RODREN-60352 format. One record per residue (C-alpha): x, y, z; residue in one letter. Coordinates in Angstrom, 3 decimals, m for minus. Example, Ala and Ser with C-alpha at 12.3 -4.5 7.8 and 13.67 -1.06 7.14 Angstrom:
// RODREN-60352
atom px=12.300	py=m4.500	pz=7.800	residu=a
atom px=13.670	py=m1.060	pz=7.140	residu=s
END
This chain:
// RODREN-60352
atom px=70.126	py=89.559	pz=71.959	residu=m
atom px=73.177	py=91.562	pz=73.040	residu=p
atom px=72.561	py=90.808	pz=76.725	residu=l
atom px=72.920	py=87.057	pz=77.305	residu=p
atom px=69.681	py=85.648	pz=78.667	residu=a
atom px=71.637	py=83.980	pz=81.467	residu=r
atom px=72.387	py=87.430	pz=82.913	residu=t
atom px=68.856	py=87.823	pz=84.168	residu=r
atom px=68.106	py=87.755	pz=87.872	residu=l
atom px=71.500	py=86.571	pz=89.123	residu=r
atom px=72.468	py=87.812	pz=92.580	residu=r
atom px=76.091	py=88.722	pz=93.181	residu=l
atom px=76.747	py=88.102	pz=96.862	residu=s
atom px=77.096	py=84.308	pz=96.920	residu=v
atom px=80.479	py=84.138	pz=95.115	residu=p
atom px=81.678	py=87.073	pz=97.184	residu=v
atom px=80.656	py=85.319	pz=100.404	residu=i
atom px=82.485	py=82.185	pz=99.364	residu=a
atom px=85.835	py=83.990	pz=99.176	residu=t
atom px=85.821	py=85.102	pz=102.812	residu=a
atom px=87.922	py=83.290	pz=105.413	residu=v
atom px=86.815	py=83.243	pz=109.057	residu=v
atom px=87.999	py=80.360	pz=111.214	residu=l
atom px=85.719	py=78.470	pz=113.593	residu=a
atom px=84.928	py=74.905	pz=114.583	residu=g
atom px=82.383	py=72.423	pz=113.282	residu=c
atom px=80.707	py=69.767	pz=115.389	residu=g
atom px=80.062	py=66.107	pz=114.696	residu=d
atom px=76.905	py=64.702	pz=113.138	residu=s
atom px=73.794	py=65.517	pz=115.158	residu=t
atom px=70.100	py=64.806	pz=114.737	residu=a
atom px=67.646	py=67.699	pz=114.541	residu=d
atom px=66.488	py=68.066	pz=118.151	residu=e
atom px=63.165	py=69.735	pz=117.325	residu=s
atom px=61.813	py=66.918	pz=115.148	residu=g
atom px=59.516	py=67.421	pz=112.162	residu=p
atom px=56.400	py=69.555	pz=112.392	residu=s
atom px=53.041	py=67.831	pz=112.043	residu=t
atom px=51.361	py=71.045	pz=110.845	residu=v
atom px=50.359	py=71.326	pz=107.198	residu=g
atom px=51.484	py=67.891	pz=106.080	residu=v
atom px=50.293	py=67.377	pz=102.512	residu=v
atom px=48.346	py=64.110	pz=102.193	residu=p
atom px=50.331	py=61.467	pz=100.352	residu=g
atom px=53.656	py=63.072	pz=101.296	residu=l
atom px=53.765	py=62.015	pz=104.957	residu=e
atom px=56.992	py=60.028	pz=104.505	residu=q
atom px=58.795	py=63.152	pz=103.279	residu=f
atom px=57.476	py=65.533	pz=105.931	residu=y
atom px=58.237	py=62.985	pz=108.641	residu=g
atom px=61.873	py=62.298	pz=107.777	residu=q
atom px=64.546	py=63.148	pz=110.343	residu=s
atom px=67.588	py=65.308	pz=109.583	residu=v
atom px=71.106	py=64.201	pz=110.497	residu=a
atom px=73.306	py=67.293	pz=110.592	residu=w
atom px=76.976	py=66.706	pz=109.821	residu=e
atom px=80.164	py=68.294	pz=108.507	residu=s
atom px=79.728	py=70.209	pz=105.260	residu=c
atom px=82.696	py=68.401	pz=103.717	residu=s
atom px=81.433	py=66.800	pz=100.539	residu=g
atom px=78.786	py=69.464	pz=99.981	residu=y
atom px=80.374	py=71.227	pz=97.045	residu=g
atom px=82.806	py=74.110	pz=96.757	residu=i
atom px=81.369	py=75.978	pz=99.765	residu=d
atom px=81.648	py=72.981	pz=102.091	residu=g
atom px=85.078	py=73.786	pz=103.604	residu=p
atom px=84.111	py=77.446	pz=104.058	residu=y
atom px=80.924	py=76.446	pz=105.858	residu=l
atom px=82.852	py=74.020	pz=108.081	residu=d
atom px=85.360	py=76.703	pz=109.074	residu=r
atom px=82.537	py=78.961	pz=110.167	residu=n
atom px=80.653	py=76.437	pz=112.288	residu=g
atom px=77.809	py=75.579	pz=109.936	residu=a
atom px=76.290	py=72.122	pz=109.567	residu=q
atom px=74.939	py=70.334	pz=106.503	residu=c
atom px=72.479	py=67.572	pz=105.716	residu=a
atom px=70.483	py=66.011	pz=102.894	residu=r
atom px=66.740	py=65.564	pz=102.715	residu=i
atom px=64.725	py=63.490	pz=100.278	residu=t
atom px=61.872	py=64.774	pz=98.096	residu=v
atom px=59.957	py=63.243	pz=95.177	residu=p
atom px=61.189	py=64.078	pz=91.696	residu=l
atom px=57.591	py=64.340	pz=90.500	residu=d
atom px=55.006	py=65.417	pz=93.059	residu=y
atom px=52.321	py=63.808	pz=90.926	residu=a
atom px=54.058	py=60.477	pz=91.578	residu=d
atom px=55.303	py=60.596	pz=95.193	residu=p
atom px=55.960	py=56.852	pz=95.226	residu=d
atom px=58.251	py=57.137	pz=92.208	residu=g
atom px=61.822	py=58.392	pz=91.854	residu=e
atom px=63.265	py=60.487	pz=94.690	residu=v
atom px=66.003	py=63.108	pz=94.691	residu=i
atom px=68.007	py=64.781	pz=97.456	residu=t
atom px=68.417	py=68.413	pz=98.463	residu=l
atom px=71.585	py=69.716	pz=100.097	residu=a
atom px=70.789	py=71.858	pz=103.140	residu=v
atom px=72.999	py=73.957	pz=105.432	residu=s
atom px=72.355	py=75.442	pz=108.866	residu=r
atom px=73.940	py=77.977	pz=111.204	residu=m
atom px=72.243	py=77.257	pz=114.538	residu=p
atom px=70.741	py=80.059	pz=116.609	residu=a
atom px=72.850	py=81.130	pz=119.540	residu=s
atom px=70.119	py=82.335	pz=121.910	residu=e
atom px=66.354	py=82.179	pz=122.521	residu=d
atom px=65.620	py=80.422	pz=119.226	residu=r
atom px=62.488	py=81.506	pz=117.338	residu=i
atom px=62.728	py=78.898	pz=114.593	residu=g
atom px=64.390	py=78.457	pz=111.221	residu=s
atom px=64.910	py=81.194	pz=108.630	residu=l
atom px=65.091	py=79.745	pz=105.122	residu=l
atom px=67.208	py=81.833	pz=102.724	residu=v
atom px=67.495	py=81.740	pz=98.940	residu=n
atom px=70.132	py=83.896	pz=97.188	residu=p
atom px=68.521	py=84.072	pz=93.739	residu=g
atom px=69.712	py=82.999	pz=90.335	residu=g
atom px=67.953	py=80.883	pz=89.463	residu=p
atom px=70.656	py=78.263	pz=89.604	residu=g
atom px=72.792	py=79.752	pz=92.385	residu=a
atom px=73.879	py=77.510	pz=95.232	residu=s
atom px=72.273	py=78.591	pz=98.483	residu=g
atom px=74.417	py=76.695	pz=100.995	residu=l
atom px=76.618	py=79.692	pz=101.846	residu=a
atom px=73.544	py=81.745	pz=102.746	residu=t
atom px=73.443	py=79.926	pz=106.084	residu=a
atom px=76.066	py=82.517	pz=107.063	residu=l
atom px=74.097	py=85.481	pz=105.695	residu=t
atom px=73.032	py=86.702	pz=109.150	residu=a
atom px=76.107	py=85.636	pz=111.130	residu=d
atom px=76.849	py=88.152	pz=113.899	residu=g
atom px=73.415	py=89.794	pz=113.736	residu=t
atom px=70.325	py=89.626	pz=115.910	residu=t
atom px=68.655	py=87.599	pz=113.167	residu=i
atom px=71.497	py=85.087	pz=113.319	residu=g
atom px=71.238	py=84.951	pz=117.089	residu=d
atom px=67.509	py=84.190	pz=117.110	residu=r
atom px=67.087	py=81.920	pz=114.079	residu=f
atom px=68.656	py=78.793	pz=112.730	residu=d
atom px=69.621	py=80.324	pz=109.388	residu=v
atom px=69.124	py=77.663	pz=106.737	residu=v
atom px=70.442	py=77.650	pz=103.187	residu=g
atom px=69.643	py=75.074	pz=100.550	residu=f
atom px=70.565	py=74.130	pz=97.018	residu=d
atom px=67.281	py=73.907	pz=95.096	residu=p
atom px=66.689	py=70.750	pz=93.081	residu=r
atom px=69.137	py=70.429	pz=90.224	residu=g
atom px=71.502	py=73.021	pz=91.710	residu=v
atom px=74.951	py=72.778	pz=93.284	residu=g
atom px=75.328	py=69.901	pz=95.749	residu=a
atom px=71.741	py=68.672	pz=95.385	residu=s
atom px=71.468	py=65.394	pz=93.502	residu=e
atom px=71.066	py=64.883	pz=90.638	residu=p
atom px=72.495	py=68.219	pz=89.482	residu=a
atom px=71.760	py=69.703	pz=86.082	residu=v
atom px=74.870	py=69.283	pz=83.936	residu=r
atom px=74.896	py=70.057	pz=80.228	residu=c
atom px=78.520	py=70.880	pz=79.406	residu=r
atom px=82.012	py=69.814	pz=80.366	residu=t
atom px=84.399	py=72.473	pz=81.637	residu=d
atom px=86.149	py=72.554	pz=78.255	residu=a
atom px=82.823	py=72.944	pz=76.463	residu=e
atom px=81.881	py=75.826	pz=78.761	residu=a
atom px=85.147	py=77.585	pz=77.921	residu=d
atom px=84.483	py=77.060	pz=74.215	residu=a
atom px=80.942	py=78.437	pz=74.503	residu=d
atom px=82.255	py=81.612	pz=76.095	residu=r
atom px=84.699	py=82.115	pz=73.231	residu=a
atom px=81.942	py=81.770	pz=70.614	residu=f
atom px=80.623	py=85.005	pz=69.066	residu=d
atom px=76.838	py=84.891	pz=69.421	residu=d
atom px=76.327	py=88.525	pz=68.408	residu=g
atom px=76.499	py=88.009	pz=64.641	residu=d
atom px=73.014	py=88.826	pz=63.338	residu=t
atom px=73.698	py=88.011	pz=59.696	residu=s
atom px=71.674	py=85.049	pz=58.365	residu=p
atom px=74.793	py=82.886	pz=58.663	residu=e
atom px=75.470	py=84.119	pz=62.201	residu=g
atom px=71.892	py=83.498	pz=63.336	residu=i
atom px=71.984	py=80.000	pz=61.867	residu=a
atom px=75.244	py=79.246	pz=63.688	residu=a
atom px=73.925	py=80.543	pz=67.011	residu=t
atom px=70.698	py=78.569	pz=66.740	residu=e
atom px=72.644	py=75.441	pz=65.835	residu=k
atom px=74.655	py=75.807	pz=69.046	residu=r
atom px=71.483	py=76.462	pz=71.033	residu=n
atom px=69.866	py=73.294	pz=69.673	residu=r
atom px=72.999	py=71.275	pz=70.434	residu=e
atom px=73.154	py=72.686	pz=73.959	residu=y
atom px=69.515	py=71.770	pz=74.639	residu=a
atom px=70.155	py=68.269	pz=73.325	residu=q
atom px=73.219	py=67.875	pz=75.559	residu=l
atom px=71.128	py=68.891	pz=78.555	residu=c
atom px=68.567	py=66.225	pz=77.701	residu=a
atom px=71.229	py=63.553	pz=77.198	residu=e
atom px=73.401	py=64.341	pz=80.216	residu=r
atom px=70.773	py=65.356	pz=82.776	residu=t
atom px=67.707	py=63.474	pz=81.590	residu=g
atom px=64.379	py=64.729	pz=80.324	residu=v
atom px=62.558	py=63.635	pz=83.491	residu=d
atom px=64.836	py=65.756	pz=85.656	residu=v
atom px=64.633	py=68.750	pz=83.311	residu=l
atom px=60.830	py=68.571	pz=83.430	residu=a
atom px=60.834	py=68.854	pz=87.245	residu=h
atom px=63.415	py=71.509	pz=88.182	residu=v
atom px=61.023	py=74.445	pz=87.973	residu=g
atom px=59.881	py=76.862	pz=90.617	residu=t
atom px=56.561	py=75.049	pz=91.095	residu=r
atom px=58.441	py=71.990	pz=92.417	residu=e
atom px=60.920	py=74.006	pz=94.506	residu=v
atom px=58.018	py=75.679	pz=96.312	residu=v
atom px=56.727	py=72.256	pz=97.356	residu=q
atom px=60.269	py=71.301	pz=98.421	residu=d
atom px=60.337	py=74.409	pz=100.610	residu=m
atom px=57.225	py=73.311	pz=102.466	residu=d
atom px=58.720	py=69.897	pz=103.114	residu=i
atom px=61.841	py=71.692	pz=104.387	residu=l
atom px=59.661	py=73.780	pz=106.695	residu=r
atom px=58.082	py=70.672	pz=108.144	residu=g
atom px=61.309	py=68.683	pz=108.409	residu=v
atom px=63.002	py=71.596	pz=110.216	residu=l
atom px=60.246	py=71.517	pz=112.838	residu=g
atom px=58.560	py=74.839	pz=111.970	residu=d
atom px=54.779	py=75.135	pz=111.982	residu=d
atom px=55.086	py=78.259	pz=109.797	residu=a
atom px=57.778	py=79.446	pz=107.364	residu=l
atom px=60.226	py=82.278	pz=107.964	residu=n
atom px=61.791	py=83.205	pz=104.641	residu=y
atom px=64.290	py=85.646	pz=103.150	residu=l
atom px=64.479	py=85.574	pz=99.360	residu=g
atom px=66.702	py=87.645	pz=97.108	residu=y
atom px=66.085	py=88.301	pz=93.386	residu=s
atom px=64.769	py=85.054	pz=91.845	residu=y
atom px=64.203	py=84.010	pz=95.464	residu=g
atom px=61.336	py=86.516	pz=95.507	residu=t
atom px=59.585	py=84.400	pz=92.870	residu=r
atom px=59.986	py=81.383	pz=95.147	residu=l
atom px=58.535	py=83.374	pz=98.027	residu=g
atom px=55.611	py=84.673	pz=95.980	residu=t
atom px=54.628	py=81.233	pz=94.694	residu=l
atom px=55.060	py=79.724	pz=98.168	residu=y
atom px=52.767	py=82.421	pz=99.587	residu=a
atom px=50.238	py=81.605	pz=96.884	residu=e
atom px=50.407	py=77.842	pz=97.481	residu=a
atom px=50.631	py=77.920	pz=101.291	residu=f
atom px=49.440	py=81.334	pz=102.550	residu=p
atom px=48.429	py=79.941	pz=105.939	residu=g
atom px=51.915	py=78.558	pz=106.605	residu=r
atom px=53.818	py=81.860	pz=106.466	residu=v
atom px=55.000	py=83.479	pz=109.698	residu=r
atom px=57.277	py=86.113	pz=108.126	residu=a
atom px=58.585	py=86.711	pz=104.607	residu=m
atom px=61.135	py=89.254	pz=103.300	residu=v
atom px=61.502	py=89.586	pz=99.516	residu=l
atom px=64.441	py=91.700	pz=98.276	residu=d
atom px=65.061	py=92.519	pz=94.603	residu=g
atom px=61.607	py=91.623	pz=93.394	residu=a
atom px=60.345	py=89.889	pz=90.298	residu=i
atom px=56.881	py=91.102	pz=89.350	residu=d
atom px=54.745	py=87.936	pz=89.003	residu=p
atom px=52.424	py=89.665	pz=86.538	residu=e
atom px=55.185	py=90.844	pz=84.218	residu=q
atom px=55.688	py=89.300	pz=80.808	residu=d
atom px=59.238	py=87.866	pz=80.511	residu=p
atom px=59.841	py=89.867	pz=77.308	residu=v
atom px=59.044	py=93.138	pz=79.055	residu=e
atom px=61.187	py=92.004	pz=81.955	residu=e
atom px=64.197	py=91.792	pz=79.634	residu=i
atom px=63.631	py=95.332	pz=78.360	residu=i
atom px=63.286	py=96.690	pz=81.886	residu=l
atom px=66.498	py=94.921	pz=82.851	residu=q
atom px=68.243	py=96.482	pz=79.878	residu=a
atom px=67.116	py=99.893	pz=81.083	residu=e
atom px=68.298	py=99.029	pz=84.583	residu=g
atom px=71.762	py=98.032	pz=83.434	residu=f
atom px=72.003	py=101.195	pz=81.332	residu=q
atom px=71.229	py=103.317	pz=84.393	residu=k
atom px=73.819	py=101.415	pz=86.413	residu=a
atom px=76.369	py=101.924	pz=83.626	residu=f
atom px=75.615	py=105.666	pz=83.614	residu=d
atom px=76.156	py=105.790	pz=87.378	residu=e
atom px=79.414	py=103.888	pz=87.002	residu=f
atom px=80.554	py=106.226	pz=84.206	residu=a
atom px=79.947	py=109.243	pz=86.452	residu=a
atom px=81.970	py=107.566	pz=89.209	residu=y
atom px=84.771	py=106.685	pz=86.776	residu=c
atom px=84.927	py=110.250	pz=85.397	residu=a
atom px=86.120	py=111.470	pz=88.807	residu=q
atom px=89.435	py=109.693	pz=88.261	residu=y
atom px=92.267	py=110.806	pz=86.001	residu=d
atom px=92.676	py=108.490	pz=83.076	residu=g
atom px=89.152	py=107.060	pz=83.222	residu=c
atom px=88.940	py=104.916	pz=80.071	residu=p
atom px=85.376	py=106.115	pz=79.510	residu=l
atom px=86.484	py=109.750	pz=79.473	residu=g
atom px=85.379	py=112.653	pz=81.624	residu=d
atom px=82.044	py=113.200	pz=79.870	residu=d
atom px=79.502	py=110.602	pz=81.063	residu=p
atom px=77.251	py=111.507	pz=78.131	residu=a
atom px=79.823	py=109.980	pz=75.768	residu=r
atom px=80.704	py=107.038	pz=78.009	residu=a
atom px=78.653	py=104.458	pz=76.077	residu=a
atom px=80.351	py=105.387	pz=72.800	residu=a
atom px=83.797	py=105.296	pz=74.429	residu=r
atom px=82.976	py=101.914	pz=75.920	residu=f
atom px=82.010	py=100.488	pz=72.533	residu=r
atom px=85.254	py=101.827	pz=71.028	residu=e
atom px=87.110	py=99.950	pz=73.741	residu=l
atom px=85.365	py=96.561	pz=73.626	residu=v
atom px=84.102	py=96.165	pz=70.063	residu=d
atom px=87.572	py=95.393	pz=68.613	residu=p
atom px=87.469	py=92.227	pz=70.755	residu=l
atom px=84.931	py=90.787	pz=68.315	residu=i
atom px=87.720	py=90.241	pz=65.807	residu=e
atom px=90.738	py=90.213	pz=68.127	residu=a
atom px=90.256	py=88.884	pz=71.700	residu=p
atom px=92.654	py=90.425	pz=74.220	residu=a
atom px=95.601	py=88.516	pz=75.689	residu=p
atom px=95.643	py=87.572	pz=79.370	residu=t
atom px=98.044	py=85.743	pz=81.666	residu=t
atom px=95.570	py=82.836	pz=81.451	residu=d
atom px=95.838	py=80.512	pz=78.435	residu=p
atom px=92.415	py=81.866	pz=77.462	residu=r
atom px=91.957	py=85.243	pz=75.817	residu=r
atom px=89.313	py=87.830	pz=76.693	residu=l
atom px=86.520	py=87.453	pz=74.162	residu=s
atom px=84.015	py=90.159	pz=73.360	residu=h
atom px=81.305	py=88.150	pz=75.136	residu=g
atom px=83.419	py=87.731	pz=78.265	residu=d
atom px=84.228	py=91.443	pz=78.318	residu=a
atom px=80.509	py=92.259	pz=78.285	residu=i
atom px=79.796	py=89.624	pz=80.942	residu=t
atom px=82.613	py=90.977	pz=83.132	residu=g
atom px=81.251	py=94.506	pz=82.862	residu=v
atom px=77.742	py=93.349	pz=83.710	residu=q
atom px=79.101	py=91.508	pz=86.741	residu=q
atom px=80.817	py=94.701	pz=87.869	residu=g
atom px=77.615	py=96.695	pz=87.546	residu=l
atom px=75.723	py=94.581	pz=90.077	residu=y
atom px=77.266	py=96.418	pz=93.019	residu=s
atom px=79.343	py=99.579	pz=93.651	residu=p
atom px=81.669	py=97.360	pz=95.679	residu=s
atom px=82.968	py=96.040	pz=92.335	residu=l
atom px=83.243	py=99.376	pz=90.548	residu=w
atom px=86.905	py=99.746	pz=91.474	residu=g
atom px=87.727	py=96.369	pz=89.925	residu=s
atom px=85.636	py=97.203	pz=86.867	residu=l
atom px=87.396	py=100.531	pz=86.373	residu=r
atom px=90.759	py=98.804	pz=86.725	residu=g
atom px=89.785	py=96.169	pz=84.189	residu=g
atom px=88.742	py=98.766	pz=81.630	residu=l
atom px=91.910	py=100.767	pz=82.293	residu=e
atom px=94.071	py=97.694	pz=81.642	residu=s
atom px=92.231	py=96.977	pz=78.408	residu=l
atom px=92.618	py=100.597	pz=77.279	residu=a
atom px=96.253	py=101.126	pz=78.298	residu=s
atom px=97.919	py=97.765	pz=77.696	residu=s
atom px=95.334	py=95.811	pz=75.730	residu=g
atom px=95.177	py=93.087	pz=78.396	residu=t
atom px=92.014	py=91.535	pz=79.755	residu=g
atom px=92.871	py=89.739	pz=83.005	residu=d
atom px=90.576	py=91.650	pz=85.361	residu=t
atom px=87.559	py=91.574	pz=83.069	residu=l
atom px=88.131	py=87.860	pz=82.503	residu=l
atom px=88.175	py=87.263	pz=86.271	residu=r
atom px=84.936	py=89.206	pz=86.654	residu=l
atom px=83.390	py=87.102	pz=83.890	residu=a
atom px=84.642	py=83.939	pz=85.615	residu=d
atom px=82.981	py=85.077	pz=88.836	residu=l
atom px=79.708	py=85.465	pz=86.999	residu=y
atom px=80.006	py=82.169	pz=85.115	residu=e
atom px=80.944	py=80.162	pz=88.214	residu=g
atom px=84.444	py=79.229	pz=86.984	residu=r
atom px=87.020	py=78.464	pz=89.673	residu=d
atom px=90.723	py=79.224	pz=89.362	residu=e
atom px=91.428	py=75.588	pz=88.539	residu=d
atom px=89.164	py=75.757	pz=85.489	residu=g
atom px=86.220	py=73.852	pz=86.957	residu=t
atom px=82.710	py=75.268	pz=86.721	residu=y
atom px=79.795	py=75.158	pz=89.100	residu=s
atom px=76.539	py=74.260	pz=87.391	residu=n
atom px=75.043	py=77.734	pz=87.861	residu=i
atom px=74.660	py=78.506	pz=84.142	residu=t
atom px=73.310	py=75.085	pz=83.182	residu=d
atom px=70.863	py=75.157	pz=86.096	residu=a
atom px=69.890	py=78.745	pz=85.296	residu=f
atom px=68.958	py=77.785	pz=81.768	residu=n
atom px=67.104	py=74.646	pz=82.837	residu=a
atom px=65.010	py=76.501	pz=85.410	residu=i
atom px=64.167	py=79.572	pz=83.341	residu=r
atom px=63.306	py=77.459	pz=80.306	residu=c
atom px=60.733	py=75.476	pz=82.286	residu=v
atom px=59.485	py=78.487	pz=84.271	residu=d
atom px=58.808	py=80.958	pz=81.431	residu=d
atom px=57.137	py=80.506	pz=78.084	residu=q
atom px=59.808	py=80.664	pz=75.339	residu=p
atom px=59.924	py=83.212	pz=72.547	residu=v
atom px=59.435	py=81.164	pz=69.374	residu=t
atom px=57.898	py=83.910	pz=67.236	residu=d
atom px=60.741	py=85.237	pz=65.085	residu=r
atom px=59.057	py=88.596	pz=64.611	residu=a
atom px=58.851	py=89.017	pz=68.395	residu=l
atom px=62.499	py=87.950	pz=68.829	residu=a
atom px=63.563	py=90.479	pz=66.181	residu=d
atom px=61.527	py=93.237	pz=67.826	residu=e
atom px=63.014	py=92.368	pz=71.212	residu=l
atom px=66.556	py=92.703	pz=69.870	residu=d
atom px=65.795	py=96.120	pz=68.406	residu=t
atom px=64.123	py=97.360	pz=71.590	residu=r
atom px=66.979	py=96.018	pz=73.688	residu=f
atom px=69.577	py=98.011	pz=71.766	residu=r
atom px=67.555	py=101.183	pz=72.257	residu=v
atom px=67.067	py=100.518	pz=75.972	residu=a
atom px=70.771	py=99.829	pz=76.630	residu=a
atom px=72.976	py=101.736	pz=74.158	residu=p
atom px=76.149	py=100.726	pz=75.984	residu=f
atom px=75.379	py=97.105	pz=75.050	residu=l
atom px=74.640	py=97.841	pz=71.382	residu=d
atom px=77.613	py=96.598	pz=69.379	residu=d
atom px=76.296	py=98.163	pz=66.183	residu=g
atom px=75.623	py=94.824	pz=64.507	residu=r
atom px=71.847	py=94.974	pz=64.732	residu=g
atom px=70.123	py=94.034	pz=61.498	residu=t
atom px=66.551	py=93.842	pz=62.733	residu=g
atom px=66.938	py=90.077	pz=63.054	residu=a
atom px=67.911	py=87.898	pz=66.017	residu=s
atom px=68.580	py=84.266	pz=66.871	residu=a
atom px=66.046	py=82.395	pz=68.948	residu=l
atom px=67.095	py=81.789	pz=72.532	residu=d
atom px=68.028	py=78.327	pz=73.807	residu=v
atom px=64.610	py=77.985	pz=75.481	residu=c
atom px=62.997	py=77.916	pz=72.032	residu=a
atom px=64.665	py=74.517	pz=71.551	residu=f
atom px=64.194	py=73.161	pz=75.080	residu=w
atom px=63.250	py=69.456	pz=75.244	residu=p
atom px=60.455	py=69.870	pz=77.827	residu=v
atom px=57.521	py=72.309	pz=77.891	residu=p
atom px=57.375	py=75.376	pz=80.103	residu=a
atom px=55.007	py=75.221	pz=83.062	residu=t
atom px=54.767	py=78.855	pz=84.186	residu=g
atom px=52.886	py=81.963	pz=83.088	residu=d
atom px=52.686	py=85.548	pz=84.387	residu=p
atom px=49.680	py=85.913	pz=86.670	residu=h
atom px=48.256	py=87.844	pz=89.582	residu=t
atom px=48.978	py=85.838	pz=92.738	residu=p
atom px=46.036	py=84.729	pz=94.861	residu=d
atom px=47.283	py=85.199	pz=98.421	residu=v
atom px=44.177	py=85.415	pz=100.569	residu=r
atom px=44.920	py=84.941	pz=104.306	residu=d
atom px=48.607	py=85.834	pz=103.822	residu=l
atom px=50.041	py=87.791	pz=106.775	residu=p
atom px=51.904	py=91.052	pz=106.028	residu=p
atom px=55.142	py=90.536	pz=104.095	residu=v
atom px=58.082	py=92.897	pz=103.593	residu=l
atom px=59.187	py=93.732	pz=100.033	residu=v
atom px=62.516	py=95.582	pz=99.673	residu=v
atom px=63.275	py=97.373	pz=96.413	residu=s
atom px=66.313	py=99.446	pz=95.385	residu=t
atom px=65.787	py=102.525	pz=93.225	residu=t
atom px=68.777	py=101.834	pz=90.969	residu=g
atom px=68.746	py=98.019	pz=90.936	residu=d
atom px=70.082	py=96.973	pz=87.514	residu=p
atom px=68.742	py=93.421	pz=87.508	residu=a
atom px=65.335	py=93.693	pz=89.195	residu=t
atom px=63.932	py=97.177	pz=88.573	residu=p
atom px=62.480	py=99.192	pz=91.432	residu=y
atom px=58.958	py=99.245	pz=90.009	residu=d
atom px=58.823	py=95.451	pz=90.146	residu=a
atom px=59.091	py=95.730	pz=93.929	residu=g
atom px=56.310	py=98.291	pz=94.010	residu=v
atom px=54.081	py=95.969	pz=91.981	residu=e
atom px=54.940	py=92.906	pz=94.083	residu=l
atom px=54.218	py=94.676	pz=97.366	residu=a
atom px=50.864	py=95.712	pz=95.961	residu=d
atom px=50.062	py=92.215	pz=94.656	residu=a
atom px=50.856	py=90.625	pz=98.022	residu=l
atom px=49.282	py=93.347	pz=100.139	residu=g
atom px=52.690	py=93.858	pz=101.726	residu=g
atom px=54.865	py=96.683	pz=103.025	residu=i
atom px=57.365	py=98.290	pz=100.623	residu=l
atom px=60.791	py=99.238	pz=101.974	residu=v
atom px=62.594	py=101.502	pz=99.487	residu=t
atom px=66.380	py=101.765	pz=99.408	residu=f
atom px=67.916	py=104.604	pz=97.426	residu=e
atom px=71.008	py=103.212	pz=95.748	residu=g
atom px=72.544	py=101.535	pz=92.711	residu=t
atom px=72.997	py=97.848	pz=93.484	residu=q
atom px=71.216	py=94.512	pz=93.275	residu=h
atom px=69.612	py=93.722	pz=96.683	residu=t
atom px=70.473	py=95.275	pz=100.034	residu=v
atom px=69.125	py=93.277	pz=103.014	residu=v
atom px=71.901	py=92.453	pz=105.512	residu=l
atom px=74.375	py=94.400	pz=103.392	residu=d
atom px=75.066	py=96.959	pz=106.110	residu=g
atom px=72.358	py=99.596	pz=105.598	residu=n
atom px=71.112	py=100.339	pz=109.117	residu=e
atom px=67.716	py=101.662	pz=108.031	residu=c
atom px=66.880	py=98.596	pz=105.942	residu=v
atom px=68.316	py=96.074	pz=108.371	residu=d
atom px=66.547	py=97.573	pz=111.378	residu=t
atom px=63.175	py=97.303	pz=109.648	residu=a
atom px=63.888	py=93.743	pz=108.499	residu=v
atom px=65.194	py=92.614	pz=111.907	residu=t
atom px=62.232	py=94.032	pz=113.840	residu=s
atom px=59.863	py=92.375	pz=111.408	residu=y
atom px=61.498	py=88.941	pz=111.418	residu=l
atom px=62.188	py=88.790	pz=115.154	residu=v
atom px=59.193	py=90.621	pz=116.638	residu=d
atom px=56.748	py=90.561	pz=113.694	residu=l
atom px=56.755	py=94.375	pz=113.961	residu=a
atom px=55.279	py=95.647	pz=110.692	residu=v
atom px=56.580	py=99.136	pz=109.764	residu=p
atom px=54.044	py=101.929	pz=109.777	residu=t
atom px=53.889	py=103.316	pz=106.275	residu=g
atom px=56.466	py=102.383	pz=103.643	residu=d
atom px=60.003	py=103.129	pz=104.939	residu=p
atom px=62.409	py=105.028	pz=102.664	residu=y
atom px=66.084	py=104.315	pz=103.328	residu=c
atom px=69.286	py=105.875	pz=101.989	residu=r
END
């Protein structure tokens, strides 16, 4: 498919957060003063719910550790079973971060930034300087297999990741499809060899939801307070279904519809990215020399004229790497997640058009792929693939894969490189070494208190209607934000943040469904 499957449901703000620099102190190791909660302990898992937490410096907790230290956060590790069906068997550890409340503490607020596969440690600083941050210990965590949690999913070396990005996976000739599927099989095999089949079989959302309840208990909370973005809304939904009586407050922003078929989800995402591209093209047309021209109706065609030559001739950069066609598309998609990146995206396209250089688009692609300036990668892409391949049933029907490719090109013309033949390679999940464990379904959430679902009208990654459907499925309140970006809570919109703050702090449920601009 023209849009890499790994693009789905990735939230932007974590890598942006990690580049900020605000100096503060960090204390020595401390035990959690509240002690574990005895409410809702699952029989057979008492040793996990009853463990104590020793908070310490975040040094040694991955790339975000120094940043968390500078801002006064604390980190710790907790132990959970690899396989909940065998709690006396192998154990793994989760990396957890905390920004303690500064006044009149209500409890902990667990935050997940999305992905799947994104590190959540930096989200401990999500509410810093707000009333929410004052009243809650804001807690981030790396889900099993992700980031600083151990063991982490690792399938490729840094050099192999660079090579994968340079590979042209858009060739839909029989030879091209065979080559792409060969690489997909090899990648799946590497994941099995380097991570282990047992780990791959237990990194799905169903296990993370159980981890979250252990976290709730270990943090000393009788009921969960939760803020989930993008894929984090799936975590919240399945937690609400598994433990409806243990929810105090839950905010889900950038929703995934639990009843939606993953194939339809891809098409809706394609439509969402096309709308975001159209909005960007209109913005770009206001500037002299916009590389997409001054007629937004022709912007998709102008864009293809600009990037399609990269298929045969990648653009030079000041980096030893060149800008491949795939990286150009990834960089553009990264830029479409938020208007805050539109200036960089416009500059990158201008450089490609005027001088034939690809530095800015390559940096945007690196941001998306989790590549640091020194050439090292986080495990976000490997973990993303591992989680989605065990969460969703794979497409193994070639006729369905071919139909999906055709529909995708129609839904997102700016991503159609003109090489569609009516045939498509099977995705990496078709070759995954462990079976999928999830299926679309209507959640059963009897006895769930009111939850807040936030949905953005022009969200490219998680379409607005998915939020409408999720709010209905959970019997929750829908907060609509009119904008073109992926997620909005605590991003500075007063209308949204006021509703969310009143709900989390005071359990004040909005009357009606608020509409924010």
